[in-house]
C-alpha positions in Angstrom: -0.1 0.0 0.0 1.5 3.4 -0.8 1.6 5.6 2.0 -0.7 8.5 2.1 -0.5 9.8 5.6 1.7 12.0 7.4 4.9 12.7 5.6 3.6 11.5 2.0 3.7 13.9 -1.0 0.0 13.1 -1.7 -1.3 15.2 -4.8 -3.8 17.6 -3.5 -7.4 16.3 -3.6 -9.1 19.6 -4.2 -7.0 20.5 -7.5 -9.2 18.1 -9.6 -12.3 20.4 -9.3 -10.2 23.7 -9.2 -7.9 22.9 -12.1 -10.8 21.9 -14.5 -13.1 25.2 -13.4 -15.3 23.5 -11.2 -14.7 25.6 -8.2 -17.2 27.9 -6.9 -16.0 31.4 -5.9 -18.2 34.2 -5.1 -17.7 35.7 -8.5 -19.5 32.4 -9.6 -22.6 32.7 -7.5 -25.8 33.6 -9.2 -29.1 33.9 -7.3 -32.6 34.7 -8.4 -33.4 38.3 -7.8 -29.8 39.0 -6.9 -28.6 43.1 -6.9 -25.2 44.2 -7.7 -23.6 46.7 -5.4 -21.0 49.1 -6.5 -19.6 51.6 -3.9 -19.0 55.4 -4.2 -15.7 56.0 -2.7 -13.9 59.0 -1.4 -11.7 60.8 -3.9 -9.7 62.8 -1.5 -7.9 61.8 1.7 -9.0 64.2 4.3 -12.1 66.1 4.3 -15.4 67.2 6.0 -18.1 65.4 4.3 -21.1 67.9 3.6 -23.5 65.9 1.8 -24.0 63.6 -1.4 -25.9 65.1 -4.5 -27.8 62.4 -6.7 -30.2 62.5 -9.7 -33.5 62.2 -8.1 -34.5 58.7 -10.2 -31.8 57.1 -7.9 -32.7 58.2 -4.7 -34.1 54.7 -3.9 -31.0 52.8 -5.2 -28.4 54.7 -3.1 -27.6 54.4 0.5 -25.3 56.4 2.7 -24.5 56.6 6.5 -27.7 57.9 7.5 -29.7 55.3 5.8 -28.1 52.5 8.2 -30.0 52.8 11.0 -28.9 50.8 14.1 -25.7 50.0 12.4 -22.7 50.4 14.7 -19.2 51.3 13.6 -16.4 48.8 13.4 -14.4 49.0 16.7 -11.2 46.8 16.5 -9.7 47.4 20.2 -6.7 46.3 22.1 -6.0 46.0 25.7 -2.5 47.4 25.4 -2.1 50.3 27.6 -2.4 53.6 26.1 -3.9 52.2 22.9 -6.6 54.5 21.0 -9.9 53.1 19.7 -10.9 54.2 16.4 -14.6 53.8 15.0 -14.9 53.1 11.4 -18.2 53.6 9.9 -19.2 51.1 7.6 -20.2 54.3 5.3 -18.0 57.5 6.0 -20.1 59.9 8.2 -19.2 63.6 8.8 -15.6 62.8 7.8 -13.5 61.4 5.0 -10.0 59.6 6.2 -8.7 58.1 3.2 -9.0 57.9 -0.8 -11.2 54.9 -1.4 -13.2 55.0 1.7 -16.6 53.8 0.9 -19.4 56.7 1.3 -22.3 55.3 -0.3 -23.7 51.9 -1.6 -25.5 51.8 -5.1 -27.9 48.9 -5.9 -29.0 47.8 -9.5 -29.6 44.7 -11.6 -26.1 44.7 -12.8 -22.6 45.7 -11.7 -22.4 48.2 -14.7 -25.7 49.8 -13.8 -24.6 50.2 -10.4 -21.3 51.7 -11.1 -23.1 54.1 -13.7 -25.3 54.9 -10.6 -22.1 55.7 -8.6 -20.6 58.0 -11.5 -23.8 59.9 -11.4 -23.3 60.9 -7.7 -21.0 63.9 -6.3 -19.8 64.8 -3.1 -19.6 67.9 -1.0 -16.8 68.3 1.0 -14.3 70.7 2.5 -10.9 69.4 2.3 -8.5 69.4 5.4 -4.7 69.1 5.8 -3.1 65.6 5.1 -1.1 63.2 7.0 0.5 61.3 3.9 3.8 60.6 5.7 4.0 58.4 8.9 7.1 60.6 10.4 5.3 63.9 9.8 2.1 62.5 11.2 3.8 61.9 14.8 4.6 65.4 15.1 2.7 67.7 17.8 1.5 70.0 15.1 0.1 67.2 12.8 -3.5 67.5 11.6 -5.8 65.1 13.5 -7.2 62.1 11.4 -9.4 61.8 14.6 -10.4 64.9 15.8 -11.1 63.6 19.5 -7.5 62.4 20.0 -4.6 64.4 21.2 -2.1 62.8 18.6 -2.0 60.5 15.5 -0.8 57.6 17.7 -2.8 54.1 18.0 -0.1 53.0 20.4 3.4 53.6 21.4 5.3 50.9 23.0 8.8 50.8 24.9 10.9 48.2 26.6 14.5 47.4 27.6 16.2 44.3 28.7 19.7 44.1 30.0 22.3 47.0 30.2 22.2 48.6 26.9 24.0 51.7 28.1 27.0 49.8 29.3 27.2 48.3 25.8 26.9 51.5 24.2 29.8 52.8 26.4 32.2 50.2 25.9 31.4 48.5 22.6 34.5 48.8 20.0 32.0 48.3 17.0 28.8 50.6 16.7 26.8 50.5 13.6 23.9 52.5 12.6 21.1 52.2 10.0 18.1 54.0 9.0 15.7 51.6 6.8 12.5 51.9 5.2 10.1 49.3 3.6 7.3 50.3 1.4 3.7 50.0 1.7 2.3 47.2 -0.4 -0.8 45.7 -1.6 -1.5 41.9 -1.4 -3.0 41.2 -5.0 -4.7 37.7 -4.2 -5.8 36.0 -7.7 -9.3 36.4 -6.5 -10.3 39.9 -4.9 -12.6 40.4 -2.2 -16.5 39.7 -2.5 -19.5 38.8 -0.5 -23.1 37.7 -1.3 -25.6 38.5 1.3 -29.1 37.0 1.7 -31.9 37.4 4.1 -33.5 34.1 5.0 -37.0 34.9 6.2 -38.0 31.2 7.0 -34.7 30.9 9.3 -34.9 34.6 10.4 -31.1 34.7 9.4 -28.7 36.7 7.4 -26.4 34.5 5.3 -23.2 35.7 4.2 -21.3 34.1 1.8 -17.9 35.7 1.6 -14.3 35.3 0.5 -12.8 35.1 4.1 -10.1 33.3 6.0 -12.0 33.4 9.5 -15.8 32.8 9.0 -16.5 32.7 12.7 -14.7 36.0 13.5 -16.6 37.4 10.6 -19.7 36.4 12.2 -18.6 37.9 15.4 -18.0 41.2 14.0 -21.2 41.4 11.8 -23.2 40.7 15.1 -21.7 43.5 16.9 -22.0 46.0 14.0 -25.5 44.9 12.9 -26.9 44.3 16.3 -28.0 40.7 15.6 -27.6 37.7 17.8 -25.2 35.3 16.3 -27.7 32.5 15.5 -29.3 34.8 13.2 -26.1 35.0 11.1 -24.4 32.3 9.4 -21.3 32.9 7.3 -20.2 30.9 4.5 -16.6 31.0 2.9 -16.8 29.1 -0.4 -13.9 28.4 -2.6 -11.3 31.4 -1.8 -8.7 32.6 -4.2 -5.9 33.4 -2.0 -6.0 35.7 1.1 -2.5 36.3 2.3 -4.2 38.3 5.2 -6.3 40.6 3.2 -9.3 38.2 3.8 -8.7 38.0 7.5 -10.6 40.6 8.7 -14.0 42.2 8.9 -14.9 44.4 5.9 -17.2 47.4 5.7 -18.7 46.2 2.8 -19.8 43.0 4.4 -21.7 44.9 6.9 -23.1 47.2 4.3 -24.3 43.9 2.3 -25.8 42.4 5.2 -27.9 45.6 6.3 -28.8 45.8 2.5 -30.0 42.3 2.1 -32.1 42.7 5.2 -33.6 45.8 4.4 -34.6 45.4 0.9 -35.2 41.5 1.0 -33.2 41.0 -2.0 -29.9 39.0 -2.4 -27.0 41.5 -2.7 -23.4 40.9 -4.2 -20.4 42.9 -4.3 -17.2 41.7 -6.0 -14.1 43.8 -5.6 -12.3 45.0 -8.8 -8.5 45.4 -9.0 -9.0 49.1 -9.2 -10.9 49.0 -5.8 -8.3 46.7 -4.6 -5.4 49.1 -5.2 -6.9 52.3 -4.5 -8.6 51.8 -1.1 -8.4 48.3 0.3 -5.3 46.1 1.0 -2.6 48.0 2.1 0.1 46.3 4.2 3.8 46.7 5.7 5.3 50.3 5.5 7.9 50.3 8.3 10.5 52.8 9.1 13.5 51.7 11.4 16.3 53.6 13.1 18.8 51.1 14.5 21.9 51.1 16.4 24.1 47.9 17.0 26.8 47.4 19.6 29.1 44.7 18.9 32.9 43.2 20.0 35.6 43.1 17.4 34.5 39.6 16.4 31.1 40.7 15.3 29.3 39.3 18.7 26.3 41.6 19.3 26.5 43.0 22.6 23.3 45.1 22.6 20.7 46.7 20.1 18.7 49.7 20.1 15.6 50.3 17.9 13.0 52.7 16.8 10.2 51.5 14.6 7.5 53.4 13.1 4.4 51.6 11.2 2.1 53.6 9.2 -1.3 51.8 10.3 -3.8 54.1 8.3 -6.6 55.5 9.0 -8.7 53.0 11.2 -7.9 50.0 13.5 -8.9 46.7 11.6 -11.2 44.0 13.1 -10.3 41.7 14.7 -6.3 42.3 14.8 -6.2 45.9 15.6 -3.9 48.7 14.4 -1.2 47.6 16.8 -0.4 44.3 15.2 2.5 45.3 13.4 4.2 47.7 15.4 3.7 46.2 18.6 5.1 43.0 17.3 8.1 44.6 16.1 9.7 45.0 19.4 9.1 41.7 20.4 10.3 39.7 17.5 13.4 41.9 16.2 15.9 39.9 17.9 15.0 37.0 15.5 17.2 33.9 16.0 20.0 35.5 18.0 21.2 35.6 21.4 22.5 38.9 22.7 22.3 40.4 26.3 20.8 43.9 25.8 17.9 45.3 23.9 16.1 48.4 24.1 13.1 49.3 21.7 10.6 52.0 21.1 7.6 51.3 18.5 4.9 53.7 17.2 1.6 52.5 15.5 1.0 55.9 13.5 -2.8 57.0 12.2 -2.3 58.7 9.1 -5.1 59.6 5.7 -4.1 56.3 4.1 -6.3 52.8 3.8 -5.8 50.9 7.1 -2.9 48.6 7.5 -4.0 44.9 7.4 -1.9 41.9 8.2 0.0 40.5 5.3 1.8 37.1 4.8 4.7 37.1 7.2 3.0 39.9 9.5 5.7 42.1 10.7 8.4 39.6 10.1 9.4 40.7 6.7 10.4 44.0 7.9 12.0 42.8 11.0 13.8 40.5 9.1 15.0 43.2 6.5 16.2 45.5 9.4 17.9 42.7 11.4 19.6 40.9 8.8 20.9 43.9 7.1 22.3 45.1 10.2 24.3 41.8 10.8 25.9 42.2 7.2 26.8 45.9 8.5 28.6 44.3 11.5 30.3 41.9 9.3 31.6 44.5 7.0 32.5 46.7 10.0 34.7 44.0 11.7 36.0 42.5 8.5 34.5 39.1 8.4 32.2 36.9 6.2 28.5 37.7 7.1 27.8 33.9 7.7 30.8 33.8 10.3 29.0 36.7 12.2 25.7 35.2 12.3 27.3 31.7 13.5 28.7 34.0 16.4 25.2 35.2 17.5 23.0 32.6 16.7 20.9 30.4 19.5 22.7 27.1 19.6 20.9 23.8 19.2 21.7 22.5 22.6 20.0 25.5 24.1 16.7 24.4 22.9 13.9 25.0 24.1 15.3 28.4 24.4 13.6 31.5 25.8 15.0 34.7 23.9 15.5 38.2 25.5 11.9 39.3 24.7 10.5 36.1 26.2 10.0 34.2 23.0 10.2 30.5 23.7 11.8 28.6 20.6 10.7 25.1 20.8 13.4 23.2 18.7 15.9 23.8 15.9 19.3 24.0 14.7 20.0 27.2 13.5 23.7 26.9 13.1 23.4 24.1 10.7 20.7 25.4 8.8 22.9 28.3 8.2 25.8 26.1 7.1 23.6 24.2 4.5 22.5 27.3 2.8 26.1 28.6 2.5 27.3 25.3 1.2 24.3 24.9 -0.9 25.1 28.4 -2.7 28.7 27.6 -2.8 30.0 30.6 -1.3 33.7 30.0 -2.4 32.8 29.8 -5.9 30.8 32.9 -5.8 34.0 34.9 -4.0 36.2 33.6 -6.6 33.7 34.8 -9.4 33.8 38.4 -8.0 37.4 38.3 -8.0 37.6 37.4 -11.7 34.9 40.3 -12.6 32.3 39.9 -15.2 32.8 40.6 -19.0 29.6 42.5 -19.2 30.5 44.8 -16.4 27.9 43.7 -13.9 28.8 43.1 -10.4 28.0 39.7 -8.6 26.8 39.6 -4.9 25.8 37.1 -2.4 23.0 37.6 0.2 22.1 35.6 3.5 18.9 36.0 5.6 17.8 33.7 8.2 14.6 34.0 10.6 12.3 32.5 13.0 8.6 32.2 12.0 6.2 32.3 15.3 3.2 30.3 14.0 0.2 28.8 15.8 0.1 31.6 18.3 -2.0 30.7 21.3 -3.9 31.9 24.4 -0.6 32.7 26.0 0.4 35.2 23.2 -2.9 36.7 22.4 -4.9 37.5 25.7 -2.5 40.1 26.6 -3.3 42.0 23.4 -7.0 42.4 24.6 -8.2 42.3 20.8 -11.5 40.9 19.8 -10.1 37.5 19.1 -7.9 35.0 21.2 -7.4 31.5 20.1 -7.7 28.8 22.5 -8.6 25.2 22.0 -9.2 24.2 18.5 -11.9 21.6 17.7 -12.5 19.1 14.7 -15.3 16.8 14.4 -15.1 13.3 12.5 -18.0 11.0 11.6 -18.3 7.9 9.6 -20.9 7.7 7.1 -22.9 4.5 6.9 -20.5 3.2 4.1 -17.5 3.5 5.8 -16.4 6.9 4.4 -15.5 9.8 6.7 -16.3 13.3 7.0 -14.1 15.9 8.9 -15.4 19.3 10.0 -12.6 21.9 10.8 -13.1 25.6 11.8 -10.1 26.7 9.7 -10.6 27.9 6.3 -8.5 26.9 3.1 -7.8 29.3 0.7 -4.8 27.6 -1.4 -3.2 25.6 1.4 -4.3 22.2 0.4 -6.1 21.5 3.7 -8.6 19.0 2.0 -5.6 16.9 1.4 -3.5 17.4 4.6 -6.3 17.1 6.8 -7.2 14.0 5.3 -3.6 12.7 5.4 -3.7 13.0 9.2 -7.0 11.3 9.5 -5.5 8.4 7.2 -2.5 8.3 9.5 -4.8 7.5 12.5 -7.6 5.6 10.8 -6.2 4.0 7.7 -9.3 5.2 5.7 -8.1 6.2 2.1 -7.9 10.1 1.7 -10.4 9.7 -1.4 -12.9 8.4 1.0 -12.5 11.3 3.5 -14.6 14.5 2.8 -13.2 17.8 4.5 -15.9 20.4 5.2 -15.1 24.0 6.4 -15.8 27.6 5.9 -19.4 27.2 7.0 -20.4 28.8 10.6 -23.5 26.4 10.6 -21.4 23.2 10.0 -18.0 23.7 11.6 -16.8 24.0 15.1 -15.9 27.7 16.2 -12.3 28.7 15.2 -10.5 32.0 15.1 -9.6 30.9 11.2 -6.8 30.6 9.1 -3.9 32.9 10.0 -0.3 33.2 11.5 0.8 29.7 10.2 -1.7 28.1 12.7 -4.0 25.6 10.8 -1.7 22.5 10.3 -0.7 22.6 14.1 -4.0 23.5 15.5 -6.7 21.8 13.1 -4.3 19.2 12.3 -3.7 18.4 16.1 -7.8 18.6 16.4 -8.3 16.2 13.7 -5.7 13.7 15.1 -7.8 14.0 18.5 -11.0 13.5 16.9 -10.0 10.6 14.8 -8.3 9.0 17.8 -11.4 8.9 19.7 -13.1 7.7 16.8 -10.6 5.1 16.7 -11.2 3.6 20.2 -14.9 3.3 19.5 -14.2 1.5 16.2 -11.6 -0.8 17.5 -14.2 -1.6 20.6 -16.9 -2.6 17.9 -14.3 -4.4 15.9 -13.3 -6.2 18.8 -16.8 -7.4 19.6 -17.4 -8.5 16.2 -14.2 -10.5 16.1 -15.0 -11.9 19.4 -11.5 -10.6 20.8 -10.5 -8.6 23.8 -10.3 -4.8 23.0 -6.5 -4.7 24.2 -5.7 -7.4 21.7 -7.0 -6.0 18.4 -5.0 -3.4 16.3 -6.3 -0.6 13.9 -4.4 -0.7 10.6 -5.3 0.1 7.1 -8.5 0.9 7.6 -9.7 -2.5 9.4 -9.5 -4.0 13.0 -7.4 -6.8 13.1 -7.4 -9.7 15.7 -4.6 -12.3 14.8 -5.4 -13.3 11.1 -8.9 -12.1 11.2 -10.0 -8.7 10.5 -13.2 -6.6 9.9 -13.1 -3.3 7.8 -14.2 0.2 9.2 -16.9 0.0 6.2 -18.5 -3.3 7.9 -18.1 -1.6 11.4 -19.9 1.6 10.2 -22.5 -0.6 8.6 -23.4 -2.4 11.9 -23.5 0.9 13.8 -26.1 2.4 11.4 -27.9 -0.5 9.7 -27.4 -3.3 12.2 -27.2 -2.1 15.9 -28.6 -5.4 17.1 -25.2 -6.8 16.3 -23.3 -4.1 18.6 -22.0 -4.9 22.1 -24.1 -4.1 25.0 -21.7 -1.8 26.6 -21.0 0.4 23.1 -20.5 4.0 23.6 -23.9 5.6 22.8 -22.1 8.5 21.4 -21.7 6.6 18.0 -19.5 7.0 15.3 -19.7 11.0 15.4 -17.2 12.7 17.7 -15.6 16.0 18.5 -12.3 16.3 19.5 -10.3 19.3 21.1 -6.5 20.3 20.9 -4.1 22.7 22.1 -0.4 22.4 22.0 1.5 21.2 25.4 2.9 24.9 25.5 0.4 27.2 23.5 3.0 30.0 23.1 3.8 29.1 19.3 5.8 27.2 17.1 8.9 28.4 15.6 9.9 27.2 12.4 12.9 28.8 10.7 14.9 29.0 7.3 17.9 30.4 5.9 17.6 32.1 2.3 20.8 32.6 0.2 20.9 34.4 -3.0 23.4 34.8 -5.9 22.8 38.0 -8.1 24.0 40.2 -10.7 24.0 44.0 -10.8 24.2 46.3 -13.7 25.7 49.7 -12.3 24.8 51.0 -15.9 21.0 50.4 -15.8 20.3 49.5 -12.2 18.7 46.3 -13.3 19.2 42.9 -11.2 19.3 39.3 -12.4 18.8 36.7 -9.6 21.2 34.1 -10.7 20.7 31.3 -7.7 18.1 31.1 -5.0 18.3 28.5 -2.2 16.1 28.0 0.9 16.8 25.8 3.8 13.8 25.4 6.1 12.7 23.4 9.0 9.1 23.3 9.6 9.2 20.5 12.1 7.4 17.3 10.8 5.8 18.0 7.3 2.6 16.6 6.6 2.7 16.9 3.1 6.4 18.1 1.6 4.5 18.6 -2.0 2.2 21.2 -0.3 4.9 22.7 1.9 7.2 23.4 -0.9 4.4 25.1 -2.9 3.9 27.1 0.3 7.5 28.0 0.2 7.8 28.7 -3.6 4.7 31.0 -3.4 5.8 32.8 -0.3 9.3 33.5 -2.0 8.1 34.8 -4.8 6.0 37.4 -2.7 9.0 38.1 -0.8 11.0 39.1 -4.3 8.0 41.4 -5.1 8.6 43.2 -1.8 12.2 43.1 -2.5 12.4 44.6 -6.0 9.1 45.7 -7.4 6.0 46.2 -5.3 5.2 49.6 -4.0 2.1 51.4 -3.0 3.4 55.2 -3.2 1.0 58.2 -1.9 1.5 62.0 -3.1 1.7 64.5 -0.2 -2.0 65.2 -0.6 -2.9 61.4 -0.1 -3.5 60.3 -3.5 -2.7 56.4 -4.4 -0.2 56.6 -7.2 -0.2 53.0 -8.4 -3.9 52.4 -9.3 -3.4 50.1 -11.9 -1.3 46.9 -12.3 0.6 48.7 -14.8 1.8 51.0 -12.2 1.7 48.3 -9.3 4.3 45.9 -10.4 3.9 42.2 -9.3 6.8 39.6 -10.2 5.7 37.3 -13.0 7.2 33.8 -14.3 10.1 35.8 -15.9 11.1 37.4 -12.5 10.9 34.5 -10.1 13.9 32.3 -10.3 14.4 28.7 -9.7 14.3 28.2 -6.3 15.9 25.3 -4.6 14.7 24.0 -1.3 16.4 21.7 1.1 14.5 20.5 4.1 15.6 20.0 7.8 13.5 18.3 10.4 13.4 19.0 14.2 10.1 18.2 15.2 8.4 20.6 17.8 8.2 18.9 21.3 4.7 20.7 21.8 2.8 19.6 19.0 1.1 16.6 17.4 3.6 14.6 15.3 6.1 17.7 16.0 4.5 19.8 13.6 5.4 23.6 13.1 3.4 26.0 10.9 5.4 27.4 7.9 2.7 29.1 5.7 4.4 32.6 5.9 8.1 31.7 5.9 8.9 32.0 2.4 7.7 35.8 2.2 9.7 36.6 5.2 13.6 36.5 4.2 13.7 37.5 0.6 13.9 41.5 1.0 16.7 40.9 3.4 18.8 38.3 1.6 18.3 40.2 -1.6 19.3 43.5 -0.1 22.3 42.0 1.5 23.5 40.6 -2.1 23.1 43.7 -3.6 25.2 45.6 -0.9 27.8 43.0 -1.2 27.8 43.4 -5.2 28.0 47.1 -4.5 30.2 47.3 -1.6 33.3 48.3 -3.5 31.4 51.3 -5.1 30.4 52.4 -1.4 26.7 52.0 -1.8 24.1 50.7 0.7 20.7 50.2 -0.3 18.5 50.8 2.8 14.9 51.1 1.2 12.5 48.4 -0.5 11.8 47.9 -3.2 15.1 48.0 -4.7 14.1 49.6 -7.9 16.6 50.5 -10.6 15.6 54.2 -9.9 16.7 53.8 -6.2 19.7 51.9 -7.4 20.9 54.4 -9.8 20.3 57.3 -7.5 22.6 55.5 -4.9 25.4 54.9 -7.3 25.2 58.4 -8.3 25.2 59.6 -4.7 28.1 57.2 -4.1 30.0 58.8 -7.0 29.4 62.4 -5.7 30.5 61.4 -2.1 33.7 59.7 -3.4 34.5 62.6 -5.3 34.0 65.0 -2.5 36.2 62.7 0.0 33.1 61.4 1.6 31.3 57.9 2.0 28.0 57.5 0.5 25.3 56.1 3.1 
């Protein structure tokens, strides 16, 4: 029998329907009487809203904030001291705070007609001064985004560990850097969308929406619409990627729910790409000021950091506006062990779209900051960057290891991961090539980046944040069908991770049922156990653990019934390959299911009356999260004449603990790395001084395509987590974390002889040429470019 359980590269079961065009996404749904919704959106970043003018014939087709009686604003709160709460009206009321903010909903029989209605409307407003730069917005004289606040800060955090001042006084090596990471969009293949129906018979709102967290969306809808949760059902159909953009409550979802109830007609809104780029899924935008203190070998003695994150105009539900900046302070040390650390962070409110958690949440910026600093230290002490990393990494014998900010690393061998990456990239050969030089004048560089990815965050992490969502135990339900098939119900939601396959593999590992006979049901609050959903590389750890527990309970019941049918003692039977065995005799799970459902007279007298349908709950032994990790190594060529970059080789050495499906895991790493390359070299959402987005089409917002993503070589290490079922760790975000740091380090390595240091992403030809020109000017004047 071919192995199909944990560790098998089983082809994805869901791909048969998806690759044949048989999936069902929000855009595929057609209902009788369904109306389409288009939104009139703010054309300015900051203004007093005075009114909406419209043709008289459209007054029953246009709905503004005043019409949404009883609807409450979105409040994404935090319990962190000093956090300021914003209230985001589903439709702008009295004030406009960013370009693209929804102001009115227009309904019609077709999307084109709804858009025509929106185009016929005009807004009356008085423009206000704009906060388009987070550093300027921090100033005391900056215009206020929220009038009742004293400043434009959602939250400020600060902490110190160890004696930083002593290190600053005594350290022979001091390195300073100012670094910046651009604001991005997420660009999943499928945009956001939703269909809302009011079911009179059930007295229930049914919202079918492209979401990563159906149960959390239901929580938020209930709060905003004033409905008891049993009067709301949220369904996630097939979802074409999310990356965090679909991991929050949308203002548009609230409006659709209200419209469906008020008009008693199905309502659909499907985000177009222009909406997505103009006023929707913004992410990242970090600014760092760092100072590192080291000894002459590059051993890190202390680190000081100030970090600002542009959080946009509102706090998003449920993660809040502080998710990025507040995490920066705690995760900046990465995989390194050093004695002193001090940081301050600011979550800044600006007149831009709210920032939402994007794949790698905060870690991509943190890795960029920390790893470029390590390279700068290596340059200062005259050693290879990998040698300085080895000097500072947490050692494997220290695992489990509690780092300077209290993060508990569960397992791993960071030095070995780094060594394998250096070997795979063949560093001596790269250095020899650099010494020879390139016939075409290009310069070769090699860059490294290593990181830890905290996944499967638990109660121990999130309860202190005081946000509307705290993960706890995860449940899964397992039910044998009368013909021996298995139904699994999980609370997480799959939007490209292959969960219908990997969860079936976990169940197969326990019960031996062929994955082809296992149906995984997810994405429906009416059918699945409560869950905070899919985010933070948690699903395989949490839901996979719950599936293992549920099928384990089911296995015990199956074995007891099988033992009775085989006339054997329960302790003497074994469950293998989908059957209960006693010596040479066996009875299949299919036969056992038939007895339970159709011939109950054959059951033992003491059979568990709960039957062949069970719920299992799971929480890791230590629920502070798992820590997967990886080293990315890149070799590239930079053309100083044009500023263009070609990636010549890319290696990822990763350790995600026990891998359930290596094929799926590799796909996650490949996809994440492609996104990280986009962050490093192409993707940027710039804004004008008056808050206008300047990349409003895919002609302006550049995404890496097949010609920009190189062949990526992946090597696996396996150090199982001691805290989780099977030793699984989450790894869904890891690929996106390291590429900006590794690529920046490689570019800096290539251009070091020219005095160039890149400090901002994306590293575009324009920025590179500007840095090269500045370096030439600095050298001509006897100075050094920074």
